[in-house]
Biopython code that builds the backbone (N, CA, C, O; Angstrom):
import numpy as np
from Bio.PDB.StructureBuilder import StructureBuilder

atoms = [
    (1, "VAL", "N", (108.184, 108.291, 92.886)),
    (1, "VAL", "CA", (107.796, 107.176, 93.752)),
    (1, "VAL", "C", (108.720, 107.159, 94.968)),
    (1, "VAL", "O", (109.943, 107.168, 94.831)),
    (2, "GLN", "N", (108.127, 107.135, 96.141)),
    (2, "GLN", "CA", (108.908, 107.079, 97.373)),
    (2, "GLN", "C", (108.855, 105.678, 97.949)),
    (2, "GLN", "O", (107.832, 104.997, 97.880)),
    (3, "LEU", "N", (109.981, 105.261, 98.520)),
    (3, "LEU", "CA", (110.088, 103.962, 99.152)),
    (3, "LEU", "C", (110.283, 104.149, 100.649)),
    (3, "LEU", "O", (111.104, 104.957, 101.085)),
    (4, "GLN", "N", (109.527, 103.402, 101.421)),
    (4, "GLN", "CA", (109.575, 103.501, 102.884)),
    (4, "GLN", "C", (109.851, 102.129, 103.456)),
    (4, "GLN", "O", (109.010, 101.233, 103.383)),
    (5, "ALA", "N", (111.039, 101.968, 104.029)),
    (5, "ALA", "CA", (111.425, 100.688, 104.612)),
    (5, "ALA", "C", (111.105, 100.665, 106.100)),
    (5, "ALA", "O", (111.160, 101.690, 106.780)),
    (6, "SER", "N", (110.773, 99.487, 106.589)),
    (6, "SER", "CA", (110.485, 99.311, 108.013)),
    (6, "SER", "C", (110.739, 97.864, 108.404)),
    (6, "SER", "O", (110.937, 96.999, 107.552)),
    (7, "GLY", "N", (110.729, 97.618, 109.709)),
    (7, "GLY", "CA", (110.823, 96.250, 110.200)),
    (7, "GLY", "C", (112.140, 95.867, 110.831)),
    (7, "GLY", "O", (112.274, 94.756, 111.344)),
    (8, "GLY", "N", (113.115, 96.755, 110.809)),
    (8, "GLY", "CA", (114.388, 96.435, 111.425)),
    (8, "GLY", "C", (114.275, 96.396, 112.943)),
    (8, "GLY", "O", (113.255, 96.774, 113.520)),
    (9, "GLY", "N", (115.340, 95.933, 113.569)),
    (9, "GLY", "CA", (115.347, 95.875, 115.023)),
    (9, "GLY", "C", (116.491, 95.028, 115.531)),
    (9, "GLY", "O", (117.401, 94.659, 114.789)),
    (10, "LEU", "N", (116.420, 94.730, 116.814)),
    (10, "LEU", "CA", (117.440, 93.912, 117.475)),
    (10, "LEU", "C", (116.902, 92.504, 117.670)),
    (10, "LEU", "O", (115.795, 92.316, 118.174)),
    (11, "VAL", "N", (117.689, 91.522, 117.271)),
    (11, "VAL", "CA", (117.272, 90.131, 117.382)),
    (11, "VAL", "C", (118.480, 89.281, 117.753)),
    (11, "VAL", "O", (119.614, 89.616, 117.410)),
    (12, "GLN", "N", (118.235, 88.204, 118.441)),
    (12, "GLN", "CA", (119.328, 87.298, 118.788)),
    (12, "GLN", "C", (119.680, 86.415, 117.598)),
    (12, "GLN", "O", (118.848, 86.164, 116.725)),
    (13, "ALA", "N", (120.901, 85.958, 117.578)),
    (13, "ALA", "CA", (121.326, 85.040, 116.526)),
    (13, "ALA", "C", (120.387, 83.833, 116.476)),
    (13, "ALA", "O", (120.002, 83.282, 117.507)),
    (14, "GLY", "N", (120.032, 83.441, 115.266)),
    (14, "GLY", "CA", (119.079, 82.358, 115.068)),
    (14, "GLY", "C", (117.642, 82.823, 114.943)),
    (14, "GLY", "O", (116.762, 82.045, 114.577)),
    (15, "GLY", "N", (117.404, 84.079, 115.244)),
    (15, "GLY", "CA", (116.056, 84.626, 115.184)),
    (15, "GLY", "C", (115.655, 85.062, 113.786)),
    (15, "GLY", "O", (116.383, 84.858, 112.815)),
    (16, "SER", "N", (114.473, 85.669, 113.711)),
    (16, "SER", "CA", (113.907, 86.082, 112.430)),
    (16, "SER", "C", (113.403, 87.517, 112.499)),
    (16, "SER", "O", (113.026, 88.017, 113.559)),
    (17, "LEU", "N", (113.407, 88.159, 111.347)),
    (17, "LEU", "CA", (112.790, 89.469, 111.178)),
    (17, "LEU", "C", (112.199, 89.525, 109.773)),
    (17, "LEU", "O", (112.655, 88.827, 108.867)),
    (18, "ARG", "N", (111.189, 90.357, 109.603)),
    (18, "ARG", "CA", (110.657, 90.608, 108.278)),
    (18, "ARG", "C", (110.713, 92.099, 107.998)),
    (18, "ARG", "O", (110.139, 92.899, 108.737)),
    (19, "LEU", "N", (111.396, 92.465, 106.945)),
    (19, "LEU", "CA", (111.454, 93.849, 106.506)),
    (19, "LEU", "C", (110.369, 94.094, 105.464)),
    (19, "LEU", "O", (110.026, 93.211, 104.678)),
    (20, "SER", "N", (109.840, 95.314, 105.477)),
    (20, "SER", "CA", (108.840, 95.720, 104.498)),
    (20, "SER", "C", (109.311, 96.982, 103.791)),
    (20, "SER", "O", (110.012, 97.808, 104.374)),
    (21, "CYS", "N", (108.920, 97.122, 102.536)),
    (21, "CYS", "CA", (109.230, 98.319, 101.769)),
    (21, "CYS", "C", (107.973, 98.721, 101.013)),
    (21, "CYS", "O", (107.563, 98.041, 100.072)),
    (22, "ALA", "N", (107.370, 99.816, 101.420)),
    (22, "ALA", "CA", (106.163, 100.311, 100.781)),
    (22, "ALA", "C", (106.522, 101.311, 99.692)),
    (22, "ALA", "O", (107.327, 102.216, 99.909)),
    (23, "ALA", "N", (105.916, 101.139, 98.512)),
    (23, "ALA", "CA", (106.165, 102.025, 97.376)),
    (23, "ALA", "C", (104.947, 102.909, 97.177)),
    (23, "ALA", "O", (103.866, 102.413, 96.859)),
    (24, "SER", "N", (105.110, 104.200, 97.360)),
    (24, "SER", "CA", (103.971, 105.108, 97.324)),
    (24, "SER", "C", (103.320, 105.176, 95.952)),
    (24, "SER", "O", (102.110, 105.377, 95.846)),
    (25, "GLY", "N", (104.113, 105.011, 94.903)),
    (25, "GLY", "CA", (103.569, 105.085, 93.556)),
    (25, "GLY", "C", (103.265, 103.739, 92.951)),
    (25, "GLY", "O", (102.912, 103.641, 91.776)),
    (26, "GLY", "N", (103.403, 102.686, 93.762)),
    (26, "GLY", "CA", (103.134, 101.354, 93.265)),
    (26, "GLY", "C", (104.392, 100.642, 92.825)),
    (26, "GLY", "O", (105.266, 101.240, 92.198)),
    (27, "ILE", "N", (104.485, 99.374, 93.151)),
    (27, "ILE", "CA", (105.714, 98.643, 92.822)),
    (27, "ILE", "C", (105.830, 98.384, 91.327)),
    (27, "ILE", "O", (106.932, 98.143, 90.835)),
    (28, "LEU", "N", (104.731, 98.427, 90.594)),
    (28, "LEU", "CA", (104.801, 98.206, 89.144)),
    (28, "LEU", "C", (105.407, 99.397, 88.399)),
    (28, "LEU", "O", (105.611, 99.332, 87.187)),
    (29, "SER", "N", (105.693, 100.480, 89.118)),
    (29, "SER", "CA", (106.425, 101.575, 88.488)),
    (29, "SER", "C", (107.903, 101.216, 88.339)),
    (29, "SER", "O", (108.663, 101.928, 87.682)),
    (30, "PHE", "N", (108.295, 100.108, 88.956)),
    (30, "PHE", "CA", (109.660, 99.604, 88.840)),
    (30, "PHE", "C", (109.688, 98.307, 88.031)),
    (30, "PHE", "O", (108.720, 97.546, 88.032)),
    (31, "ASN", "N", (110.794, 98.065, 87.349)),
    (31, "ASN", "CA", (111.005, 96.793, 86.670)),
    (31, "ASN", "C", (111.471, 95.729, 87.659)),
    (31, "ASN", "O", (111.138, 94.552, 87.529)),
    (32, "ALA", "N", (112.227, 96.153, 88.622)),
    (32, "ALA", "CA", (112.735, 95.231, 89.636)),
    (32, "ALA", "C", (112.901, 95.984, 90.943)),
    (32, "ALA", "O", (113.092, 97.200, 90.960)),
    (33, "MET", "N", (112.825, 95.248, 92.023)),
    (33, "MET", "CA", (113.060, 95.814, 93.350)),
    (33, "MET", "C", (114.006, 94.900, 94.105)),
    (33, "MET", "O", (114.108, 93.708, 93.815)),
    (34, "GLY", "N", (114.691, 95.472, 95.073)),
    (34, "GLY", "CA", (115.638, 94.655, 95.804)),
    (34, "GLY", "C", (115.958, 95.223, 97.168)),
    (34, "GLY", "O", (115.553, 96.329, 97.528)),
    (35, "TRP", "N", (116.694, 94.429, 97.906)),
    (35, "TRP", "CA", (117.212, 94.834, 99.208)),
    (35, "TRP", "C", (118.731, 94.839, 99.143)),
    (35, "TRP", "O", (119.354, 93.908, 98.632)),
    (36, "TYR", "N", (119.306, 95.898, 99.667)),
    (36, "TYR", "CA", (120.746, 96.023, 99.806)),
    (36, "TYR", "C", (121.051, 96.232, 101.280)),
    (36, "TYR", "O", (120.174, 96.591, 102.065)),
    (37, "ARG", "N", (122.303, 96.003, 101.642)),
    (37, "ARG", "CA", (122.704, 96.290, 103.018)),
    (37, "ARG", "C", (124.103, 96.888, 103.033)),
    (37, "ARG", "O", (124.926, 96.658, 102.146)),
    (38, "GLN", "N", (124.327, 97.658, 104.072)),
    (38, "GLN", "CA", (125.635, 98.295, 104.228)),
    (38, "GLN", "C", (126.015, 98.281, 105.700)),
    (38, "GLN", "O", (125.343, 98.881, 106.539)),
    (39, "ALA", "N", (127.094, 97.591, 105.994)),
    (39, "ALA", "CA", (127.634, 97.549, 107.349)),
    (39, "ALA", "C", (128.664, 98.670, 107.496)),
    (39, "ALA", "O", (129.201, 99.144, 106.495)),
    (40, "PRO", "N", (128.944, 99.099, 108.724)),
    (40, "PRO", "CA", (129.924, 100.167, 108.942)),
    (40, "PRO", "C", (131.278, 99.835, 108.312)),
    (40, "PRO", "O", (131.833, 98.759, 108.531)),
    (41, "GLY", "N", (131.792, 100.777, 107.531)),
    (41, "GLY", "CA", (133.088, 100.597, 106.912)),
    (41, "GLY", "C", (133.106, 99.714, 105.686)),
    (41, "GLY", "O", (134.167, 99.432, 105.129)),
    (42, "LYS", "N", (131.926, 99.275, 105.262)),
    (42, "LYS", "CA", (131.845, 98.378, 104.101)),
    (42, "LYS", "C", (131.003, 99.012, 103.007)),
    (42, "LYS", "O", (130.243, 99.951, 103.243)),
    (43, "GLN", "N", (131.159, 98.475, 101.809)),
    (43, "GLN", "CA", (130.364, 98.951, 100.690)),
    (43, "GLN", "C", (128.955, 98.356, 100.745)),
    (43, "GLN", "O", (128.731, 97.285, 101.310)),
    (44, "ARG", "N", (128.033, 99.074, 100.150)),
    (44, "ARG", "CA", (126.673, 98.568, 100.053)),
    (44, "ARG", "C", (126.682, 97.360, 99.127)),
    (44, "ARG", "O", (127.326, 97.369, 98.078)),
    (45, "GLU", "N", (125.954, 96.317, 99.531)),
    (45, "GLU", "CA", (125.916, 95.091, 98.744)),
    (45, "GLU", "C", (124.489, 94.639, 98.523)),
    (45, "GLU", "O", (123.601, 94.886, 99.339)),
    (46, "LEU", "N", (124.290, 93.973, 97.402)),
    (46, "LEU", "CA", (122.978, 93.419, 97.090)),
    (46, "LEU", "C", (122.714, 92.209, 97.970)),
    (46, "LEU", "O", (123.566, 91.333, 98.118)),
    (47, "VAL", "N", (121.533, 92.172, 98.545)),
    (47, "VAL", "CA", (121.103, 91.022, 99.338)),
    (47, "VAL", "C", (120.181, 90.126, 98.513)),
    (47, "VAL", "O", (120.387, 88.915, 98.429)),
    (48, "ALA", "N", (119.175, 90.731, 97.914)),
    (48, "ALA", "CA", (118.211, 89.976, 97.117)),
    (48, "ALA", "C", (117.473, 90.944, 96.208)),
    (48, "ALA", "O", (117.341, 92.128, 96.518)),
    (49, "ALA", "N", (116.990, 90.425, 95.072)),
    (49, "ALA", "CA", (116.232, 91.248, 94.140)),
    (49, "ALA", "C", (115.178, 90.391, 93.462)),
    (49, "ALA", "O", (115.311, 89.172, 93.362)),
    (50, "ILE", "N", (114.128, 91.057, 92.998)),
    (50, "ILE", "CA", (113.033, 90.326, 92.375)),
    (50, "ILE", "C", (112.409, 91.179, 91.280)),
    (50, "ILE", "O", (112.230, 92.381, 91.475)),
    (51, "PRO", "N", (112.073, 90.594, 90.139)),
    (51, "PRO", "CA", (111.340, 91.348, 89.113)),
    (51, "PRO", "C", (109.929, 91.639, 89.622)),
    (51, "PRO", "O", (109.338, 90.804, 90.307)),
    (52, "THR", "N", (109.398, 92.783, 89.306)),
    (52, "THR", "CA", (108.097, 93.127, 89.853)),
    (52, "THR", "C", (106.944, 92.440, 89.123)),
    (52, "THR", "O", (105.868, 92.267, 89.695)),
    (53, "ARG", "N", (107.158, 92.045, 87.861)),
    (53, "ARG", "CA", (106.069, 91.455, 87.083)),
    (53, "ARG", "C", (106.208, 89.950, 86.919)),
    (53, "ARG", "O", (105.627, 89.372, 86.000)),
    (54, "GLY", "N", (106.949, 89.326, 87.775)),
    (54, "GLY", "CA", (107.115, 87.883, 87.708)),
    (54, "GLY", "C", (108.516, 87.523, 87.268)),
    (54, "GLY", "O", (109.174, 88.283, 86.558)),
    (55, "GLY", "N", (108.958, 86.374, 87.690)),
    (55, "GLY", "CA", (110.325, 85.943, 87.415)),
    (55, "GLY", "C", (110.991, 85.510, 88.692)),
    (55, "GLY", "O", (110.473, 85.722, 89.788)),
    (56, "ASN", "N", (112.141, 84.903, 88.537)),
    (56, "ASN", "CA", (112.820, 84.344, 89.696)),
    (56, "ASN", "C", (113.631, 85.403, 90.441)),
    (56, "ASN", "O", (114.269, 86.250, 89.817)),
    (57, "PRO", "N", (113.608, 85.355, 91.759)),
    (57, "PRO", "CA", (114.459, 86.248, 92.538)),
    (57, "PRO", "C", (115.910, 85.784, 92.505)),
    (57, "PRO", "O", (116.208, 84.644, 92.148)),
    (58, "ILE", "N", (116.785, 86.669, 92.875)),
    (58, "ILE", "CA", (118.195, 86.331, 93.032)),
    (58, "ILE", "C", (118.627, 86.684, 94.444)),
    (58, "ILE", "O", (118.082, 87.592, 95.071)),
    (59, "TYR", "N", (119.615, 85.951, 94.928)),
    (59, "TYR", "CA", (120.088, 86.147, 96.300)),
    (59, "TYR", "C", (121.615, 86.169, 96.336)),
    (59, "TYR", "O", (122.281, 85.508, 95.539)),
    (60, "ALA", "N", (122.145, 86.931, 97.265)),
    (60, "ALA", "CA", (123.565, 86.844, 97.551)),
    (60, "ALA", "C", (123.857, 85.483, 98.165)),
    (60, "ALA", "O", (123.028, 84.926, 98.885)),
    (61, "ASP", "N", (125.016, 84.964, 97.880)),
    (61, "ASP", "CA", (125.374, 83.640, 98.405)),
    (61, "ASP", "C", (125.263, 83.596, 99.928)),
    (61, "ASP", "O", (124.894, 82.571, 100.502)),
    (62, "ALA", "N", (125.583, 84.705, 100.571)),
    (62, "ALA", "CA", (125.615, 84.726, 102.036)),
    (62, "ALA", "C", (124.240, 84.547, 102.674)),
    (62, "ALA", "O", (124.144, 84.212, 103.854)),
    (63, "VAL", "N", (123.174, 84.768, 101.902)),
    (63, "VAL", "CA", (121.839, 84.695, 102.488)),
    (63, "VAL", "C", (120.973, 83.605, 101.876)),
    (63, "VAL", "O", (119.844, 83.397, 102.320)),
    (64, "LYS", "N", (121.474, 82.910, 100.873)),
    (64, "LYS", "CA", (120.689, 81.854, 100.224)),
    (64, "LYS", "C", (120.263, 80.804, 101.239)),
    (64, "LYS", "O", (121.050, 80.352, 102.070)),
    (65, "GLY", "N", (118.999, 80.435, 101.145)),
    (65, "GLY", "CA", (118.470, 79.435, 102.059)),
    (65, "GLY", "C", (117.981, 79.994, 103.384)),
    (65, "GLY", "O", (117.319, 79.293, 104.150)),
    (66, "ARG", "N", (118.304, 81.254, 103.657)),
    (66, "ARG", "CA", (117.882, 81.879, 104.914)),
    (66, "ARG", "C", (116.917, 83.047, 104.702)),
    (66, "ARG", "O", (116.013, 83.263, 105.508)),
    (67, "PHE", "N", (117.110, 83.792, 103.624)),
    (67, "PHE", "CA", (116.287, 84.965, 103.342)),
    (67, "PHE", "C", (115.361, 84.670, 102.167)),
    (67, "PHE", "O", (115.708, 83.915, 101.259)),
    (68, "THR", "N", (114.182, 85.276, 102.198)),
    (68, "THR", "CA", (113.237, 85.151, 101.102)),
    (68, "THR", "C", (112.673, 86.521, 100.759)),
    (68, "THR", "O", (112.132, 87.214, 101.621)),
    (69, "ILE", "N", (112.802, 86.904, 99.496)),
    (69, "ILE", "CA", (112.245, 88.170, 99.027)),
    (69, "ILE", "C", (110.911, 87.896, 98.354)),
    (69, "ILE", "O", (110.747, 86.885, 97.671)),
    (70, "SER", "N", (109.970, 88.790, 98.549)),
    (70, "SER", "CA", (108.667, 88.646, 97.916)),
    (70, "SER", "C", (108.057, 90.021, 97.721)),
    (70, "SER", "O", (108.533, 91.010, 98.280)),
    (71, "ARG", "N", (106.993, 90.076, 96.919)),
    (71, "ARG", "CA", (106.301, 91.361, 96.740)),
    (71, "ARG", "C", (104.820, 91.098, 96.620)),
    (71, "ARG", "O", (104.386, 90.066, 96.107)),
    (72, "ASP", "N", (104.058, 92.055, 97.104)),
    (72, "ASP", "CA", (102.601, 92.003, 97.046)),
    (72, "ASP", "C", (102.155, 93.201, 96.209)),
    (72, "ASP", "O", (102.194, 94.345, 96.663)),
    (73, "ILE", "N", (101.736, 92.915, 94.989)),
    (73, "ILE", "CA", (101.373, 93.993, 94.081)),
    (73, "ILE", "C", (100.171, 94.772, 94.597)),
    (73, "ILE", "O", (100.128, 95.997, 94.482)),
    (74, "ALA", "N", (99.209, 94.078, 95.157)),
    (74, "ALA", "CA", (97.993, 94.736, 95.647)),
    (74, "ALA", "C", (98.299, 95.698, 96.790)),
    (74, "ALA", "O", (97.666, 96.747, 96.913)),
    (75, "LEU", "N", (99.267, 95.338, 97.622)),
    (75, "LEU", "CA", (99.635, 96.185, 98.753)),
    (75, "LEU", "C", (100.781, 97.122, 98.432)),
    (75, "LEU", "O", (101.178, 97.933, 99.269)),
    (76, "ASN", "N", (101.326, 97.014, 97.204)),
    (76, "ASN", "CA", (102.458, 97.859, 96.794)),
    (76, "ASN", "C", (103.610, 97.774, 97.782)),
    (76, "ASN", "O", (104.214, 98.783, 98.146)),
    (77, "THR", "N", (103.897, 96.572, 98.199)),
    (77, "THR", "CA", (104.907, 96.368, 99.228)),
    (77, "THR", "C", (105.810, 95.190, 98.866)),
    (77, "THR", "O", (105.364, 94.166, 98.348)),
    (78, "MET", "N", (107.079, 95.375, 99.156)),
    (78, "MET", "CA", (108.069, 94.312, 98.996)),
    (78, "MET", "C", (108.520, 93.882, 100.385)),
    (78, "MET", "O", (108.555, 94.690, 101.313)),
    (79, "TYR", "N", (108.862, 92.609, 100.522)),
    (79, "TYR", "CA", (109.252, 92.073, 101.819)),
    (79, "TYR", "C", (110.594, 91.348, 101.736)),
    (79, "TYR", "O", (111.020, 90.895, 100.673)),
    (80, "LEU", "N", (111.232, 91.259, 102.878)),
    (80, "LEU", "CA", (112.403, 90.399, 103.015)),
    (80, "LEU", "C", (112.249, 89.631, 104.319)),
    (80, "LEU", "O", (112.408, 90.193, 105.403)),
    (81, "GLN", "N", (111.941, 88.354, 104.208)),
    (81, "GLN", "CA", (111.861, 87.495, 105.376)),
    (81, "GLN", "C", (113.252, 86.960, 105.663)),
    (81, "GLN", "O", (113.863, 86.303, 104.821)),
    (82, "MET", "N", (113.742, 87.246, 106.850)),
    (82, "MET", "CA", (115.098, 86.862, 107.226)),
    (82, "MET", "C", (115.029, 85.884, 108.383)),
    (82, "MET", "O", (114.585, 86.224, 109.480)),
    (83, "ASN", "N", (115.476, 84.668, 108.122)),
    (83, "ASN", "CA", (115.495, 83.614, 109.135)),
    (83, "ASN", "C", (116.934, 83.212, 109.457)),
    (83, "ASN", "O", (117.864, 83.525, 108.712)),
    (84, "SER", "N", (117.093, 82.530, 110.554)),
    (84, "SER", "CA", (118.425, 82.051, 110.970)),
    (84, "SER", "C", (119.462, 83.163, 110.907)),
    (84, "SER", "O", (120.549, 82.991, 110.356)),
    (85, "LEU", "N", (119.109, 84.288, 111.474)),
    (85, "LEU", "CA", (119.982, 85.457, 111.391)),
    (85, "LEU", "C", (121.294, 85.223, 112.125)),
    (85, "LEU", "O", (121.355, 84.541, 113.148)),
    (86, "LYS", "N", (122.332, 85.813, 111.566)),
    (86, "LYS", "CA", (123.681, 85.698, 112.113)),
    (86, "LYS", "C", (124.211, 87.088, 112.480)),
    (86, "LYS", "O", (123.754, 88.086, 111.922)),
    (87, "PRO", "N", (125.147, 87.163, 113.389)),
    (87, "PRO", "CA", (125.718, 88.481, 113.712)),
    (87, "PRO", "C", (126.256, 89.217, 112.486)),
    (87, "PRO", "O", (126.203, 90.445, 112.427)),
    (88, "GLU", "N", (126.765, 88.484, 111.527)),
    (88, "GLU", "CA", (127.301, 89.129, 110.319)),
    (88, "GLU", "C", (126.220, 89.710, 109.411)),
    (88, "GLU", "O", (126.533, 90.390, 108.433)),
    (89, "ASP", "N", (124.960, 89.449, 109.723)),
    (89, "ASP", "CA", (123.857, 90.081, 108.988)),
    (89, "ASP", "C", (123.569, 91.484, 109.504)),
    (89, "ASP", "O", (122.754, 92.200, 108.923)),
    (90, "THR", "N", (124.222, 91.882, 110.578)),
    (90, "THR", "CA", (124.019, 93.220, 111.135)),
    (90, "THR", "C", (124.410, 94.279, 110.114)),
    (90, "THR", "O", (125.552, 94.317, 109.656)),
    (91, "SER", "N", (123.468, 95.129, 109.761)),
    (91, "SER", "CA", (123.670, 96.155, 108.742)),
    (91, "SER", "C", (122.487, 97.099, 108.726)),
    (91, "SER", "O", (121.463, 96.843, 109.359)),
    (92, "VAL", "N", (122.637, 98.183, 108.003)),
    (92, "VAL", "CA", (121.491, 98.978, 107.604)),
    (92, "VAL", "C", (121.002, 98.403, 106.276)),
    (92, "VAL", "O", (121.772, 98.261, 105.327)),
    (93, "TYR", "N", (119.722, 98.076, 106.223)),
    (93, "TYR", "CA", (119.125, 97.492, 105.029)),
    (93, "TYR", "C", (118.339, 98.564, 104.275)),
    (93, "TYR", "O", (117.553, 99.312, 104.855)),
    (94, "TYR", "N", (118.577, 98.612, 102.976)),
    (94, "TYR", "CA", (117.915, 99.601, 102.122)),
    (94, "TYR", "C", (117.087, 98.894, 101.060)),
    (94, "TYR", "O", (117.516, 97.896, 100.480)),
    (95, "CYS", "N", (115.900, 99.421, 100.816)),
    (95, "CYS", "CA", (115.143, 98.896, 99.692)),
    (95, "CYS", "C", (115.403, 99.759, 98.468)),
    (95, "CYS", "O", (115.674, 100.956, 98.572)),
    (96, "ASN", "N", (115.317, 99.138, 97.338)),
    (96, "ASN", "CA", (115.670, 99.763, 96.053)),
    (96, "ASN", "C", (114.633, 99.414, 95.019)),
    (96, "ASN", "O", (114.115, 98.298, 94.988)),
    (97, "GLY", "N", (114.331, 100.378, 94.170)),
    (97, "GLY", "CA", (113.494, 100.140, 93.016)),
    (97, "GLY", "C", (114.222, 100.651, 91.784)),
    (97, "GLY", "O", (114.848, 101.710, 91.825)),
    (98, "ARG", "N", (114.144, 99.912, 90.696)),
    (98, "ARG", "CA", (114.875, 100.284, 89.486)),
    (98, "ARG", "C", (113.954, 100.284, 88.283)),
    (98, "ARG", "O", (113.197, 99.339, 88.063)),
    (99, "ASN", "N", (114.027, 101.365, 87.499)),
    (99, "ASN", "CA", (113.309, 101.432, 86.226)),
    (99, "ASN", "C", (114.149, 102.255, 85.250)),
    (99, "ASN", "O", (115.326, 102.517, 85.496)),
    (100, "TRP", "N", (113.524, 102.660, 84.133)),
    (100, "TRP", "CA", (114.285, 103.357, 83.093)),
    (100, "TRP", "C", (114.827, 104.695, 83.582)),
    (100, "TRP", "O", (115.763, 105.241, 82.996)),
    (101, "ARG", "N", (114.237, 105.226, 84.661)),
    (101, "ARG", "CA", (114.733, 106.500, 85.203)),
    (101, "ARG", "C", (115.986, 106.307, 86.054)),
    (101, "ARG", "O", (116.734, 107.257, 86.284)),
    (102, "GLY", "N", (116.213, 105.092, 86.515)),
    (102, "GLY", "CA", (117.344, 104.834, 87.386)),
    (102, "GLY", "C", (116.908, 104.175, 88.675)),
    (102, "GLY", "O", (115.934, 103.422, 88.699)),
    (103, "ASP", "N", (117.629, 104.458, 89.748)),
    (103, "ASP", "CA", (117.398, 103.835, 91.040)),
    (103, "ASP", "C", (116.688, 104.782, 91.995)),
    (103, "ASP", "O", (116.962, 105.982, 92.040)),
    (104, "SER", "N", (115.753, 104.196, 92.768)),
    (104, "SER", "CA", (115.139, 104.885, 93.887)),
    (104, "SER", "C", (115.481, 104.121, 95.154)),
    (104, "SER", "O", (115.534, 102.891, 95.150)),
    (105, "TRP", "N", (115.713, 104.858, 96.247)),
    (105, "TRP", "CA", (116.130, 104.220, 97.490)),
    (105, "TRP", "C", (115.228, 104.624, 98.640)),
    (105, "TRP", "O", (114.767, 105.763, 98.720)),
    (106, "GLY", "N", (114.983, 103.671, 99.529)),
    (106, "GLY", "CA", (114.331, 103.978, 100.786)),
    (106, "GLY", "C", (115.354, 104.497, 101.777)),
    (106, "GLY", "O", (116.539, 104.603, 101.460)),
    (107, "GLN", "N", (114.898, 104.818, 102.967)),
    (107, "GLN", "CA", (115.753, 105.499, 103.928)),
    (107, "GLN", "C", (116.640, 104.564, 104.734)),
    (107, "GLN", "O", (117.530, 105.041, 105.438)),
    (108, "GLY", "N", (116.439, 103.275, 104.661)),
    (108, "GLY", "CA", (117.252, 102.335, 105.417)),
    (108, "GLY", "C", (116.629, 101.981, 106.749)),
    (108, "GLY", "O", (116.008, 102.816, 107.406)),
    (109, "THR", "N", (116.802, 100.738, 107.134)),
    (109, "THR", "CA", (116.334, 100.274, 108.434)),
    (109, "THR", "C", (117.427, 99.394, 109.040)),
    (109, "THR", "O", (117.988, 98.526, 108.371)),
    (110, "LEU", "N", (117.715, 99.633, 110.311)),
    (110, "LEU", "CA", (118.847, 98.964, 110.958)),
    (110, "LEU", "C", (118.438, 97.600, 111.500)),
    (110, "LEU", "O", (117.440, 97.459, 112.207)),
    (111, "VAL", "N", (119.230, 96.616, 111.152)),
    (111, "VAL", "CA", (119.081, 95.268, 111.688)),
    (111, "VAL", "C", (120.324, 94.948, 112.502)),
    (111, "VAL", "O", (121.444, 95.010, 111.994)),
    (112, "THR", "N", (120.121, 94.608, 113.758)),
    (112, "THR", "CA", (121.231, 94.252, 114.641)),
    (112, "THR", "C", (121.002, 92.845, 115.172)),
    (112, "THR", "O", (119.968, 92.559, 115.775)),
    (113, "VAL", "N", (121.977, 91.967, 114.941)),
    (113, "VAL", "CA", (121.874, 90.588, 115.382)),
    (113, "VAL", "C", (122.927, 90.353, 116.461)),
    (113, "VAL", "O", (124.128, 90.461, 116.213)),
    (114, "SER", "N", (122.456, 90.032, 117.647)),
    (114, "SER", "CA", (123.378, 89.812, 118.768)),
    (114, "SER", "C", (123.758, 88.340, 118.868)),
    (114, "SER", "O", (122.961, 87.453, 118.562)),
    (115, "SER", "N", (124.978, 88.103, 119.297)),
    (115, "SER", "CA", (125.459, 86.716, 119.397)),
    (115, "SER", "C", (125.154, 86.116, 120.755)),
    (115, "SER", "O", (125.489, 84.958, 121.007)),
]
sb = StructureBuilder()
sb.init_structure("model")
sb.init_model(0)
sb.init_chain("A")
sb.init_seg("    ")
for serial, (resi, resn, name, xyz) in enumerate(atoms, 1):
    if name == "N":
        sb.init_residue(resn, " ", resi, " ")
    sb.init_atom(name, np.array(xyz, "f"), 0.0, 1.0, " ", f" {name:<3s}", serial, name[0])
structure = sb.get_structure()
């Protein structure tokens, strides 16, 4: 299963972006999917994750109340709606899928938030 992330770009602080992650083999091939981010010189960190077959999502404290993760089973796509963006949200965002085989990663999409 291949993951293809898209939707990154340059936005001013306070703005919004929506990231998409398309799963070629279907999102139900994963037990859970999530978004991670990695800023220059920092470790990759979990932003949000969601079970693919229902259940509550989880969020990093830094994005709670601003970001919303969702998935559309029919479209085999996961989303991350990012509102009230801050300069510290600037990172490369990666989508992830996890199942019994391990982790699958998309190629990353750059989000830059200007102050």
